[in-house]
Phi, psi and omega in degrees: 000327177296322178291319175301318179296321178296316180294323179292320178300317178296318181294319178298321179298321178297317179295316182301322180293339182268352182285118181195164176302136177099337178284149179260151175305325180293327175294320177295323177299318179295318179300316179296316181299312182295323180294319179294310183296321180298338181263011177077020181248178184239132174297120186283329187274336182296113181087354181292116184051031177088005181295136192266009186217171178279323181242158162263130181237104187249118189253130172058253184280352177285124185269321179210159165065025173295135182270128181303137178228193184256016179274117184299145174292149183244152174308130179096347174293156161242141183228135175262122175257121185227119176203168186220162175220167177240129177227116180053041175087359181244145185258151167221148188217137176205161178211149176220139169262125190238144175282146173256103186067221180266127181244164183291162184298321181296318178294319178302315182294318179301314181297316183294315181296322178297318176295315179302322180298324176302312184291329174296316177293319180303318182296335180272354186278064183253144177301136181097338176279179182248156178302326178300332176294319177294310183299316182295323179294320177297309182300315183301318183290317180295314183289330179294338177270359178089012180258173185253132175278122177289126188256345185283344184230145184226165169285183191199155168298154181206146181184255175273357170233157183293310182238118181230171169287153002269164168289151182234084181293158177261014176210153179162189182245133178301144179085358180251166174089180182301145176282137179278141180214155181302137181103345177288142175228133180206162177263116176262122189217078175305138176229130183225156177229159180301319184217165182300144179175171178250134176288142178224152184270143172279177186296338181288351178082354180248309189292125180245129185241150174268000180103148186306129177085352181262087184300148179229151179220157182214147174217119188226137169222155169272131181230161175236145173266126177240171178300335182264003180120190183285143177240131179280125179257341172232159178075191184230149179301150181250141177300139185301328183298335184282352179238029184277344185293000000 
């Protein structure tokens, strides 16, 4: 799974470098597909329960599962790129919300706080603790910044299948939920919105929106619980100073 995570991290970096005004989501989808295949892996989302693309590309108020199209990205958009791959039978999953050119201060803060919330939850992912400790840390950080925790979607166990137990909510009570133990692997994926609201699906059955003008952000990594604490399987470690707030 660590090798799958490394390959996914490299593939995500290729997509991230291509995000700019004028590029289309479908072009980003092609870049992700080619990056995965070039590394000897398989796009996990393509065809999964009928999903038609390699990545989910969720723009502005779209919180998850946006389907790539041919509408160019515009200066000031924020876009969440979310995708997974399979390598030698094992899955890795990650997501990043990225700015398109220069974005507004409110959008910048939402993206930053959502990422920080991941690291707050990650720090709680210790053997012997409970999933609720992770969830409560995520919720506390997002809400302390005045943002809304998206409740309709959760993280998930991951391994030889894409979605496994346990569920990993982004809200909850410390001391509750399944006990964490060494050997568990799951996708922790905080999702936040500018203001309170309920996510709803568009007619395509995939795209979920928080409503016009209500920006949403996501930050996801695959992690493992070890005897020594949590291990990051996708992405890169973040300096501790950046999550001190």
